[in-house]
Rosetta silent file (secondary structure, phi, psi, omega in degrees, C-alpha in Angstrom):
SEQUENCE: XXXXXXXXXXXXXXXXXXXXXXXXXXXXXXXXXXXXXXXXXXXXXXXXXXXXXXXXXXXXXXXXXXXXXXXXXXXXXXXXXXXXXXXXXXXXXXXXXXXXXXXXXXXXXXXXXXXXXXXXXXXXXXXXXXXXXXXXXXXXXXXXXXXXXXXXXXXXXXXXXXXXXXXXXXXXXXXXXXXXXXXXXXXXXXXXXXXXXXXXXXXXXXXXXXXXXXXXXXXXXXXXXXXXXXXXXXXXXXXXXXXXXXXXXXXXXXXXXXXXXXXXXXXXXXXXXXXXXXXXXXXXXXXXXXXXXXXXXXXXXXXXXXXXXXXXXXXXXXXXX
SCORE:     score description
SCORE:     0.000 S_00000001
   1 L     0.000  149.172  177.444  187.206  -57.891  148.353 S_00000001
   2 L   -69.986  174.746  179.079  186.472  -54.153  148.403 S_00000001
   3 H   -84.005    8.701 -172.572  185.597  -52.304  151.615 S_00000001
   4 H   -55.916  -34.931 -173.177  181.971  -52.032  150.507 S_00000001
   5 H   -99.443   13.777 -177.511  180.693  -54.478  153.154 S_00000001
   6 L   -59.104  -31.463 -178.972  182.700  -53.201  156.126 S_00000001
   7 L   -75.935  -10.490 -178.039  179.542  -51.825  157.760 S_00000001
   8 L  -126.551   76.278 -172.058  177.933  -55.275  157.626 S_00000001
   9 H   -58.632  -33.652  179.382  180.479  -57.670  159.187 S_00000001
  10 H   -64.942  -44.506  178.620  178.173  -60.710  159.068 S_00000001
  11 H   -65.251  -42.135 -179.507  177.624  -60.300  155.327 S_00000001
  12 H   -60.511  -43.512  178.704  181.315  -59.609  154.779 S_00000001
  13 H   -63.467  -39.867  179.472  182.288  -62.803  156.617 S_00000001
  14 H   -68.239  -35.067  177.592  179.771  -64.815  154.610 S_00000001
  15 H   -68.192  -28.305  173.375  181.082  -63.368  151.366 S_00000001
  16 H   -66.588  -37.395  174.996  184.551  -64.562  152.370 S_00000001
  17 H   -62.143  -43.364  178.441  183.082  -68.050  152.646 S_00000001
  18 H   -60.169  -44.765  178.982  181.608  -67.574  149.173 S_00000001
  19 H   -60.148  -40.425 -179.962  185.005  -66.476  147.835 S_00000001
  20 H   -65.564  -35.869  175.445  186.643  -69.565  149.293 S_00000001
  21 H   -63.790  -42.654  177.947  184.067  -71.776  147.544 S_00000001
  22 H   -61.024  -45.033 -178.831  184.872  -69.999  144.286 S_00000001
  23 H   -63.449  -39.423  179.065  188.599  -70.474  144.811 S_00000001
  24 H   -63.446  -33.555 -174.701  188.128  -74.149  145.567 S_00000001
  25 H   -89.281   -3.913  173.636  186.159  -74.581  142.346 S_00000001
  26 L  -104.386    6.334  176.039  188.668  -72.914  140.026 S_00000001
  27 L   -61.432  140.602 -174.959  191.495  -75.218  141.069 S_00000001
  28 L  -152.893  154.796  173.717  193.028  -76.808  138.018 S_00000001
  29 L   -66.858  -22.234  177.819  195.974  -78.868  136.888 S_00000001
  30 L   -88.897   97.100 -169.776  196.743  -75.898  134.639 S_00000001
  31 H   -69.271  -28.773  177.341  198.347  -73.609  137.221 S_00000001
  32 H   -65.293  -43.325  178.178  198.616  -70.529  134.982 S_00000001
  33 H   -66.397  -42.818  179.089  194.864  -70.560  134.414 S_00000001
  34 H   -58.369  -45.191  179.916  194.197  -71.213  138.084 S_00000001
  35 H   -62.963  -41.782  179.760  196.360  -68.247  139.092 S_00000001
  36 H   -60.991  -41.790 -179.045  194.641  -65.964  136.572 S_00000001
  37 H   -72.795  -36.641  175.632  191.205  -66.905  137.929 S_00000001
  38 H   -63.390  -40.170  176.953  192.303  -66.585  141.557 S_00000001
  39 H   -62.373  -39.039  179.403  193.619  -63.092  140.753 S_00000001
  40 H   -65.669  -41.611  178.405  190.258  -62.233  139.193 S_00000001
  41 H   -61.690  -35.875 -177.356  188.403  -63.459  142.288 S_00000001
  42 L   -92.751   13.378 -171.035  190.667  -61.287  144.466 S_00000001
  43 L   -79.535    0.947  172.621  190.503  -58.238  142.191 S_00000001
  44 L    99.109   18.480  176.298  188.322  -56.163  144.493 S_00000001
  45 L   -67.144  155.471 -177.461  184.796  -56.538  143.157 S_00000001
  46 L   -75.616  -18.365 -178.960  181.934  -55.568  145.467 S_00000001
  47 L    57.169   44.732 -179.614  180.251  -58.994  145.130 S_00000001
  48 H   -63.991  -46.623 -174.847  176.819  -57.348  145.019 S_00000001
  49 H   -62.325  -49.048  176.429  175.090  -60.243  143.279 S_00000001
  50 H   -62.702  -33.130  176.831  176.154  -62.974  145.736 S_00000001
  51 H   -64.312  -36.602  177.998  175.241  -60.653  148.603 S_00000001
  52 H   -65.843  -34.468  174.390  171.746  -60.301  147.122 S_00000001
  53 H   -59.275  -48.286 -176.456  171.430  -64.101  147.124 S_00000001
  54 H   -67.972  -43.291 -179.950  172.256  -64.166  150.837 S_00000001
  55 H   -63.786  -42.518  179.549  170.075  -61.186  151.772 S_00000001
  56 H   -65.900  -35.813  179.002  167.077  -62.593  149.889 S_00000001
  57 H   -62.921  -24.311 -177.979  167.581  -65.972  151.532 S_00000001
  58 L   -77.714   -5.568  173.220  167.139  -64.379  154.941 S_00000001
  59 L   -83.898   -7.194  178.224  163.496  -63.659  154.203 S_00000001
  60 L  -126.982 -146.684  178.034  162.932  -67.423  154.319 S_00000001
  61 L   -87.503  101.719 -172.548  164.580  -70.479  155.876 S_00000001
  62 L   -73.802  119.214  176.324  168.259  -69.642  155.531 S_00000001
  63 L  -114.266   98.653 -173.198  170.360  -72.688  154.597 S_00000001
  64 H   -55.588  -48.217 -177.319  173.966  -71.509  154.631 S_00000001
  65 H   -57.009  -44.111 -179.221  175.519  -74.486  152.850 S_00000001
  66 H   -70.365  -46.556 -173.414  173.087  -74.205  149.963 S_00000001
  67 H   -72.802  -32.141  176.373  173.047  -70.407  149.698 S_00000001
  68 H   -63.410  -41.458  177.481  176.825  -69.963  149.907 S_00000001
  69 H   -65.806  -41.611  177.482  177.210  -72.284  146.913 S_00000001
  70 H   -61.078  -43.308  179.247  174.432  -70.463  145.064 S_00000001
  71 H   -62.336  -39.607  177.832  176.093  -67.123  145.765 S_00000001
  72 H   -64.043  -41.073  178.992  179.399  -68.488  144.444 S_00000001
  73 H   -60.003  -46.583 -178.379  177.660  -69.702  141.282 S_00000001
  74 H   -61.747  -43.576 -179.157  176.116  -66.287  140.635 S_00000001
  75 H   -69.869  -38.420  177.397  179.439  -64.477  141.071 S_00000001
  76 H   -65.578  -36.426  175.085  181.337  -66.985  138.921 S_00000001
  77 H   -62.226  -44.961  177.634  178.695  -66.560  136.233 S_00000001
  78 H   -60.633  -44.535  178.758  179.168  -62.797  136.450 S_00000001
  79 H   -59.804  -41.907 -179.900  182.950  -63.228  136.224 S_00000001
  80 H   -61.018  -42.039  179.679  182.598  -65.396  133.115 S_00000001
  81 H   -66.707  -34.621  178.181  180.528  -62.724  131.377 S_00000001
  82 H   -66.313  -42.671  179.012  183.116  -60.075  132.300 S_00000001
  83 H   -59.242  -45.125 -179.437  185.957  -62.137  130.856 S_00000001
  84 H   -71.597  -36.557  176.475  184.069  -62.560  127.581 S_00000001
  85 H   -58.134  -44.735 -176.701  182.941  -58.898  127.549 S_00000001
  86 H   -65.510  -29.673  175.772  186.536  -57.741  127.810 S_00000001
  87 H   -67.187  -49.313 -178.134  187.483  -59.903  124.819 S_00000001
  88 H   -62.000  -41.583 -176.337  184.720  -58.411  122.654 S_00000001
  89 H   -83.290   -6.856 -173.881  185.507  -54.861  123.820 S_00000001
  90 L    53.890   39.118 -175.924  189.277  -55.361  123.615 S_00000001
  91 L   -74.223  137.691  179.444  189.309  -53.833  127.112 S_00000001
  92 L   -94.313  -26.039 -176.939  192.684  -53.314  128.730 S_00000001
  93 E  -125.340  146.195  172.353  191.447  -52.547  132.237 S_00000001
  94 E  -144.928  123.927 -176.710  188.839  -54.032  134.566 S_00000001
  95 L    55.821   32.840  177.279  188.422  -52.686  138.124 S_00000001
  96 L    80.411    1.925 -178.980  191.552  -50.630  137.502 S_00000001
  97 E  -121.089  158.975  178.219  193.698  -53.702  136.735 S_00000001
  98 E   -58.603  138.220  178.947  194.767  -55.362  133.456 S_00000001
  99 L   -74.654  163.954  178.670  192.114  -57.676  132.047 S_00000001
 100 H   -61.631  -41.474 -177.690  192.720  -61.381  131.486 S_00000001
 101 H   -67.939  -30.467  179.059  192.626  -60.921  127.718 S_00000001
 102 H   -76.678  -26.751 -179.320  195.220  -58.120  127.863 S_00000001
 103 H   -87.144  -37.308 -171.251  197.535  -60.204  130.066 S_00000001
 104 H  -117.788   -9.902 -178.574  197.130  -63.640  128.488 S_00000001
 105 L    99.996  155.958 -174.505  195.592  -63.044  125.059 S_00000001
 106 H   -65.226  -42.816 -177.926  192.079  -63.406  123.664 S_00000001
 107 H   -60.083  -46.855 -179.959  192.223  -67.150  122.958 S_00000001
 108 H   -60.444  -42.389 -178.250  193.314  -67.923  126.486 S_00000001
 109 H   -65.406  -36.962  177.340  190.604  -65.653  127.909 S_00000001
 110 H   -59.175  -46.851 -178.400  187.871  -67.403  125.875 S_00000001
 111 H   -64.435  -36.072  179.754  188.843  -70.752  127.369 S_00000001
 112 H   -69.758  -38.944  175.661  188.903  -69.305  130.896 S_00000001
 113 H   -62.981  -43.329  178.100  185.443  -67.806  130.487 S_00000001
 114 H   -63.051  -40.037  178.562  184.149  -71.129  129.180 S_00000001
 115 H   -59.633  -42.708  178.839  185.809  -72.941  132.095 S_00000001
 116 H   -64.175  -43.200  177.030  183.976  -70.667  134.551 S_00000001
 117 H   -58.211  -44.978 -179.445  180.624  -71.319  132.848 S_00000001
 118 H   -61.492  -42.489 -179.595  181.218  -75.067  133.063 S_00000001
 119 H   -64.747  -36.435  177.701  182.100  -74.827  136.758 S_00000001
 120 H   -57.854  -47.755 -175.425  178.905  -72.838  137.419 S_00000001
 121 H   -75.705  -27.094  172.965  176.688  -75.581  136.040 S_00000001
 122 H   -65.129  -44.248  177.508  178.654  -78.326  137.783 S_00000001
 123 H   -64.356  -41.589  179.386  178.050  -76.549  141.100 S_00000001
 124 H   -58.785  -43.202 -175.903  174.406  -75.961  140.212 S_00000001
 125 H   -65.429  -20.764 -178.066  173.801  -79.632  139.502 S_00000001
 126 H   -94.550  -16.829 -166.481  175.045  -80.513  142.989 S_00000001
 127 H  -127.289   -9.003 -171.066  173.293  -77.877  145.061 S_00000001
 128 L  -135.523  170.262  178.775  169.998  -76.662  143.647 S_00000001
 129 L   -74.928  162.266  177.166  166.595  -77.630  142.340 S_00000001
 130 H   -61.033  -34.951  178.974  165.871  -78.213  138.663 S_00000001
 131 H   -62.753  -39.875  179.123  163.801  -75.007  138.646 S_00000001
 132 H   -68.553  -38.382  176.807  166.824  -72.981  139.762 S_00000001
 133 H   -60.903  -43.496  177.669  169.001  -74.631  137.119 S_00000001
 134 H   -62.414  -39.843 -179.989  166.405  -73.669  134.487 S_00000001
 135 H   -62.919  -43.507  179.216  166.329  -70.117  135.892 S_00000001
 136 H   -65.293  -44.322  179.576  170.098  -69.743  135.642 S_00000001
 137 H   -60.488  -39.640  179.078  170.137  -71.173  132.099 S_00000001
 138 H   -63.626  -40.878 -179.840  167.391  -68.737  131.083 S_00000001
 139 H   -70.169  -39.032  175.824  169.345  -65.767  132.440 S_00000001
 140 H   -58.598  -42.330  177.435  172.564  -66.893  130.723 S_00000001
 141 H   -61.466  -43.030  178.756  170.556  -67.000  127.479 S_00000001
 142 H   -61.482  -45.007 -179.357  169.206  -63.477  128.168 S_00000001
 143 H   -60.614  -44.671  179.626  172.677  -62.117  128.852 S_00000001
 144 H   -62.074  -43.363  179.088  174.000  -63.632  125.622 S_00000001
 145 H   -64.775  -37.790  176.520  171.099  -62.214  123.609 S_00000001
 146 H   -62.990  -41.325  178.720  171.656  -58.797  125.208 S_00000001
 147 H   -67.444  -39.503  178.431  175.327  -58.921  124.254 S_00000001
 148 H   -63.842  -42.830  179.016  174.482  -60.028  120.706 S_00000001
 149 H   -62.564  -42.055  179.772  171.990  -57.180  120.359 S_00000001
 150 H   -63.399  -44.422 -178.483  174.569  -54.702  121.651 S_00000001
 151 H   -64.258  -42.672 -176.850  177.231  -56.009  119.273 S_00000001
 152 H   -72.428  -19.054 -179.177  174.930  -55.975  116.253 S_00000001
 153 L  -101.873   12.463  177.743  173.793  -52.408  116.979 S_00000001
 154 L   -61.080  144.668  178.678  177.300  -50.913  117.298 S_00000001
 155 L    59.682   29.702  178.155  177.825  -47.618  115.460 S_00000001
 156 L  -111.203  102.452 -173.947  174.040  -47.294  115.028 S_00000001
 157 L   -71.355  -14.383 -174.436  172.997  -43.723  115.950 S_00000001
 158 L   -97.302   25.850  177.718  169.226  -44.364  115.755 S_00000001
 159 L   -65.876  132.209 -178.301  169.031  -46.687  118.779 S_00000001
 160 L   -87.615  160.703  175.868  165.818  -45.998  120.723 S_00000001
 161 H   -60.616  -40.200 -179.105  165.486  -45.620  124.478 S_00000001
 162 H   -59.941  -44.936  179.724  163.174  -48.645  124.469 S_00000001
 163 H   -67.454  -38.307  176.700  165.784  -50.853  122.789 S_00000001
 164 H   -60.221  -46.494 -178.784  168.485  -49.572  125.119 S_00000001
 165 H   -64.593  -38.185  177.113  166.394  -50.430  128.196 S_00000001
 166 H   -63.226  -39.399 -178.906  165.656  -53.890  126.823 S_00000001
 167 H   -65.533  -47.802 -178.017  169.377  -54.404  126.266 S_00000001
 168 H   -74.118  -24.589  174.016  170.486  -53.425  129.762 S_00000001
 169 H   -62.134  -39.119  178.946  167.579  -55.374  131.220 S_00000001
 170 H   -77.612  -44.660 -172.971  169.071  -58.488  129.618 S_00000001
 171 H   -72.434  -37.139 -170.214  172.751  -57.666  130.103 S_00000001
 172 H  -121.781  -55.141 -171.551  172.693  -56.401  133.692 S_00000001
 173 H   -66.167  -29.965 -177.522  169.349  -56.337  135.484 S_00000001
 174 H   -60.813  -39.311 -178.411  168.515  -59.980  134.723 S_00000001
 175 H   -76.157  -35.621  172.458  171.403  -61.283  136.849 S_00000001
 176 H   -59.199  -46.279 -178.275  170.626  -58.879  139.718 S_00000001
 177 H   -64.696  -43.895  178.510  167.031  -60.072  139.578 S_00000001
 178 H   -60.545  -40.023 -178.888  168.008  -63.742  139.425 S_00000001
 179 H   -57.239  -44.083  178.896  170.284  -63.330  142.451 S_00000001
 180 H   -70.190  -43.192 -176.398  167.345  -62.154  144.545 S_00000001
 181 H   -64.360  -46.758 -174.159  164.894  -64.662  143.102 S_00000001
 182 H   -69.262  -35.107  175.716  167.085  -67.725  143.497 S_00000001
 183 H   -63.898  -40.533  179.202  168.036  -66.836  147.078 S_00000001
 184 H   -70.269  -45.282 -176.617  164.365  -66.458  147.963 S_00000001
 185 H   -63.269  -43.544 -178.230  163.219  -69.550  146.069 S_00000001
 186 L   -76.901   -1.826  175.796  165.836  -71.852  147.567 S_00000001
 187 L  -107.463   11.682  171.474  164.863  -70.578  151.046 S_00000001
 188 L    87.147   10.173  178.144  161.262  -71.727  150.713 S_00000001
 189 L   -73.151  152.577  179.433  159.477  -68.449  149.952 S_00000001
 190 L   -75.600  170.747 -172.831  156.309  -68.608  147.864 S_00000001
 191 H   -61.549  -37.634  179.201  156.211  -67.410  144.261 S_00000001
 192 H   -62.518  -44.128  179.430  154.721  -64.011  145.122 S_00000001
 193 H   -67.062  -39.485  178.674  157.500  -63.295  147.625 S_00000001
 194 H   -62.018  -43.258 -179.711  160.162  -64.529  145.189 S_00000001
 195 H   -67.818  -33.958  177.717  158.854  -62.232  142.450 S_00000001
 196 H   -63.336  -44.073  177.862  158.755  -59.303  144.848 S_00000001
 197 H   -69.720  -35.242  177.148  162.441  -59.770  145.672 S_00000001
 198 H   -60.489  -37.779  177.525  163.243  -60.326  141.989 S_00000001
 199 H   -64.196  -36.869  175.871  161.769  -56.880  141.262 S_00000001
 200 H   -56.308  -50.816  179.992  164.096  -55.363  143.862 S_00000001
 201 H   -61.934  -40.105 -178.617  167.070  -56.813  141.977 S_00000001
 202 H   -63.604  -49.465 -177.712  165.689  -55.767  138.594 S_00000001
 203 H   -65.138  -40.472  176.887  165.110  -52.118  139.524 S_00000001
 204 H   -62.614  -43.920 -179.353  168.495  -51.855  141.242 S_00000001
 205 H   -61.988  -40.820  179.375  170.161  -53.446  138.208 S_00000001
 206 H   -64.750  -48.589  179.374  168.500  -51.052  135.765 S_00000001
 207 H   -63.473  -41.339 -179.094  169.433  -47.958  137.755 S_00000001
 208 H   -59.234  -44.244 -178.254  172.936  -49.296  138.386 S_00000001
 209 H   -70.757  -39.286  177.239  173.631  -49.799  134.662 S_00000001
 210 H   -61.164  -42.448  178.734  172.244  -46.411  133.648 S_00000001
 211 H   -62.877  -42.798  176.546  174.490  -44.789  136.265 S_00000001
 212 H   -59.064  -39.943 -179.433  177.488  -46.747  134.952 S_00000001
 213 H   -69.796  -32.524  174.053  176.693  -45.529  131.446 S_00000001
 214 H   -65.555  -41.421 -179.141  176.506  -41.944  132.687 S_00000001
 215 H   -62.820  -23.480  176.813  179.914  -42.365  134.326 S_00000001
 216 H   -67.790  -17.500  177.149  181.335  -43.279  130.909 S_00000001
 217 H  -108.976  -22.347 -166.936  180.632  -39.652  129.998 S_00000001
 218 H  -130.997    6.065 -178.370  180.908  -37.905  133.330 S_00000001
 219 L   -99.413 -160.469  172.232  183.253  -39.880  135.591 S_00000001
 220 L  -138.972  154.597 -172.261  186.984  -40.204  135.853 S_00000001
 221 H   -60.478  -32.095 -179.773  189.215  -43.207  135.246 S_00000001
 222 H   -62.914  -39.540 -178.128  190.276  -43.362  138.884 S_00000001
 223 H   -87.479  -31.878 -176.061  186.724  -43.869  140.154 S_00000001
 224 H   -84.816  -30.697  178.474  185.311  -45.843  137.238 S_00000001
 225 L    87.045    6.175  176.470  188.275  -48.198  136.811 S_00000001
 226 L  -152.477  160.839 -177.101  188.329  -47.931  133.014 S_00000001
 227 L   -61.084  142.627  176.351  188.997  -45.160  130.460 S_00000001
 228 L   -68.453  141.913 -178.006  186.236  -42.580  130.005 S_00000001
 229 L    78.846   14.404 -175.994  184.421  -42.933  126.688 S_00000001
 230 H   -62.638  -44.262  178.650  185.336  -46.623  126.537 S_00000001
 231 H   -62.398  -43.191 -178.535  181.879  -47.731  125.343 S_00000001
 232 H   -60.058  -40.452  178.675  181.786  -44.983  122.749 S_00000001
 233 H   -59.732  -30.320 -179.888  185.129  -46.107  121.306 S_00000001
 234 L   -86.690    1.642 -178.429  183.560  -49.524  120.745 S_00000001
 235 L    79.134   18.474  179.261  180.578  -47.975  118.953 S_00000001
 236 L   -95.082  113.792 -176.172  178.258  -48.722  121.879 S_00000001
 237 L   -98.414  118.573 -176.118  175.755  -45.882  122.201 S_00000001
 238 L  -108.408 -176.009 -166.237  174.221  -45.604  125.660 S_00000001
 239 H   -56.973  -46.200 -179.726  171.477  -43.522  127.217 S_00000001
 240 H   -56.089  -42.074 -179.924  173.193  -40.091  127.563 S_00000001
 241 H   -71.442  -37.229  178.060  174.140  -40.154  123.870 S_00000001
 242 H   -59.258  -43.673  177.073  170.733  -41.479  122.789 S_00000001
 243 H   -66.903  -41.360 -178.904  169.110  -38.486  124.485 S_00000001
 244 H   -62.427  -36.003 -178.943  171.707  -36.069  123.063 S_00000001
 245 H   -65.516  -22.234  177.680  171.031  -37.314  119.538 S_00000001
 246 L   -66.211  -24.479 -179.580  167.400  -36.202  119.876 S_00000001
 247 L  -106.940   10.575 -173.025  168.652  -32.595  119.892 S_00000001
 248 L   -70.019  137.700  175.461  171.405  -33.095  117.359 S_00000001
 249 L  -104.666   31.698 -179.701  171.832  -30.556  114.560 S_00000001
 250 L    84.369   -5.490  177.049  173.931  -33.074  112.590 S_00000001
 251 H   -65.724  -48.749  177.966  177.148  -32.261  114.471 S_00000001
 252 H   -64.845  -44.989 -175.967  176.991  -35.501  116.428 S_00000001
 253 H   -58.950  -38.372 -179.552  175.712  -37.499  113.477 S_00000001
 254 H   -63.291  -37.532  178.958  178.644  -36.437  111.299 S_00000001
 255 H   -73.548  -43.797 -171.272  181.094  -37.763  113.887 S_00000001
 256 H   -76.312  -12.836  179.682  179.145  -40.928  114.691 S_00000001
 257 L   -72.144  -11.227  176.461  178.708  -42.000  111.052 S_00000001
 258 L   -75.722  166.219  174.259  182.334  -43.171  111.115 S_00000001
 259 L  -110.073   12.073  178.064  183.294  -46.688  112.175 S_00000001
 260 L  -155.671  131.199 -175.105  186.383  -45.539  114.009 S_00000001
 261 L  -115.819  134.868  173.894  186.764  -42.591  116.373 S_00000001
 262 L   -79.513  169.247  176.633  189.873  -40.610  117.198 S_00000001
 263 H   -60.361  -35.228  178.718  190.547  -39.308  120.700 S_00000001
 264 H   -67.047  -38.941  176.531  189.460  -35.894  119.453 S_00000001
 265 H   -60.627  -45.594 -179.010  186.161  -37.381  118.205 S_00000001
 266 H   -60.289  -46.900  179.949  185.537  -38.975  121.602 S_00000001
 267 H   -59.839  -41.629 -177.858  186.199  -35.700  123.430 S_00000001
 268 H   -66.739  -44.054  179.784  183.877  -33.817  121.081 S_00000001
 269 H   -63.682  -42.654  178.454  181.033  -36.324  121.454 S_00000001
 270 H   -61.795  -43.665 -179.504  181.377  -36.300  125.257 S_00000001
 271 H   -62.438  -46.854 -179.493  181.381  -32.493  125.279 S_00000001
 272 H   -64.676  -40.922  179.926  178.280  -32.212  123.058 S_00000001
 273 H   -61.067  -40.931  178.086  176.463  -34.887  125.080 S_00000001
 274 H   -65.456  -46.424 -175.706  177.101  -32.956  128.273 S_00000001
 275 H   -69.506  -24.674 -176.147  176.022  -29.623  126.795 S_00000001
 276 L   -91.323   10.141  179.248  172.843  -31.044  125.255 S_00000001
 277 L    68.241   18.598  176.257  171.556  -32.297  128.640 S_00000001
 278 H   -61.617  -37.710  179.596  171.893  -35.936  127.602 S_00000001
 279 H   -69.332  -41.708 -179.410  173.461  -36.713  130.969 S_00000001
 280 H   -63.373  -41.368  178.529  170.753  -34.860  132.889 S_00000001
 281 H   -65.292  -39.406  177.740  167.982  -36.745  131.084 S_00000001
 282 H   -64.606  -37.982  176.767  169.724  -40.047  131.767 S_00000001
 283 H   -60.666  -39.653 -179.175  169.989  -39.077  135.442 S_00000001
 284 H   -64.125  -40.557  179.066  166.253  -38.498  135.584 S_00000001
 285 H   -69.949  -38.155  175.865  165.533  -41.963  134.229 S_00000001
 286 H   -59.379  -38.531  179.985  168.064  -43.515  136.629 S_00000001
 287 H   -66.664  -35.526  178.173  166.224  -41.763  139.467 S_00000001
 288 H   -61.626  -43.676  177.733  162.900  -43.260  138.343 S_00000001
 289 H   -69.544  -35.658  177.094  164.341  -46.760  138.598 S_00000001
 290 H   -61.732  -46.125  179.018  166.031  -45.846  141.876 S_00000001
 291 H   -62.361  -38.769  177.282  162.717  -44.668  143.321 S_00000001
 292 H   -63.445  -39.486  178.998  161.046  -47.887  142.145 S_00000001
 293 H   -63.290  -46.044 -179.895  163.757  -49.913  143.870 S_00000001
 294 H   -62.419  -41.317  179.702  163.293  -48.029  147.160 S_00000001
 295 H   -63.742  -42.031 -179.413  159.512  -48.437  146.977 S_00000001
 296 H   -66.824  -39.502  178.009  159.837  -52.172  146.292 S_00000001
 297 H   -64.997  -41.044 -178.795  162.292  -52.633  149.173 S_00000001
 298 H   -61.666  -24.779 -179.050  159.987  -50.717  151.535 S_00000001
 299 L   -83.752   -6.598  179.558  157.216  -53.231  150.770 S_00000001
 300 L   -73.556  159.720  174.881  159.352  -56.185  151.957 S_00000001
 301 L   -56.284  143.322 -174.837  158.856  -57.726  155.418 S_00000001
 302 L   -78.148  101.497  174.680  160.498  -55.614  158.108 S_00000001
 303 L  -148.377 -175.609 -176.582  163.731  -57.335  159.104 S_00000001
 304 H   -64.239  -35.598 -179.948  167.493  -56.747  159.127 S_00000001
 305 H   -64.496  -37.699  177.727  167.842  -57.835  155.496 S_00000001
 306 H   -62.379  -41.578  179.084  165.353  -55.191  154.373 S_00000001
 307 H   -61.744  -44.554 -179.582  167.386  -52.547  156.179 S_00000001
 308 H   -66.612  -41.883  176.160  170.612  -53.733  154.547 S_00000001
 309 H   -54.531  -45.827 -178.356  168.932  -53.888  151.123 S_00000001
 310 H   -65.076  -45.434  179.546  167.840  -50.277  151.545 S_00000001
 311 H   -60.829  -45.553 -178.283  171.270  -49.109  152.740 S_00000001
 312 H   -65.084  -43.479  178.782  173.051  -50.926  149.915 S_00000001
 313 H   -59.330  -41.906  178.953  170.647  -49.613  147.275 S_00000001
 314 H   -62.712  -40.549 -179.125  171.247  -46.055  148.500 S_00000001
 315 H   -70.279  -36.906  179.772  175.011  -46.492  148.306 S_00000001
 316 H   -73.682  -37.371 -168.698  174.880  -48.050  144.849 S_00000001
 317 H  -103.946   -7.516  175.523  172.332  -45.718  143.338 S_00000001
 318 L  -108.885   33.363  177.199  173.140  -42.383  144.972 S_00000001
 319 L   -69.020  161.042  172.923  176.703  -42.363  143.653 S_00000001
 320 L   -73.173  117.654 -179.603  178.305  -39.202  142.293 S_00000001
 321 L  -152.386    0.000    0.000  177.601  -39.315  138.563 S_00000001
């Protein structure tokens, strides 16, 4: 696990319990697959989503046995989507390390992602209510639809801001939101309280993804953990570029009309996007979602979890980007 939770030792210890549940549930007679999945679990992710399950659960009647399993399910679901994302994107790196598909091949990675999905629903059937199972299934469907929309709109320069926001809402914010909702729901909170916490996750997820997309233009490989311009190489046009295209004098359009970009093309598009204030406009929208997240957190009942939610949101959303 990363050092992200060092300031919150109780949460860090609980996340270790969650990791152990995950490790127990990826055990397999196929030892190569088991090792690959154990390496992925230990690859240094922040485990934000499972932490949100636990933090939200503390606003109600906290049941550790139930919530630790739920947190493991959410993180394993996230891992499965990452494995499949890396196959589609032909990504070589994830969190600064070789991806499963680059180490073992695409076919192998597909089966491992499917295995993780199956394990998620096996755990769900043993530990949660039917409503939570339906909620998880609905979010998996949203994530898949978001990925399909992204794939089908590759190399499409006329993507609108509205469509982009809908896409990241499905791909990223939905799982953040579910993490908060399911932790609250399984801890006995009423529907109004559950929806309030779900909004916290949604706003954080939206801002978090916009910031990640900015870093694809303005970060460095050491901090981001993947090559700069990686989305662009795949024909995935994100918010900074969408804004830059509004001011385009056909220079960008001429480059983007291709279906394959050279390294020189990538550098040129990144340079134009920076100069046209595409990054600055994207930052402004990220700040709007960040402010909404802070406002929503401030409206929660005053307890230790609210304080941690606020601290974590600040660290996630006030990154250098």
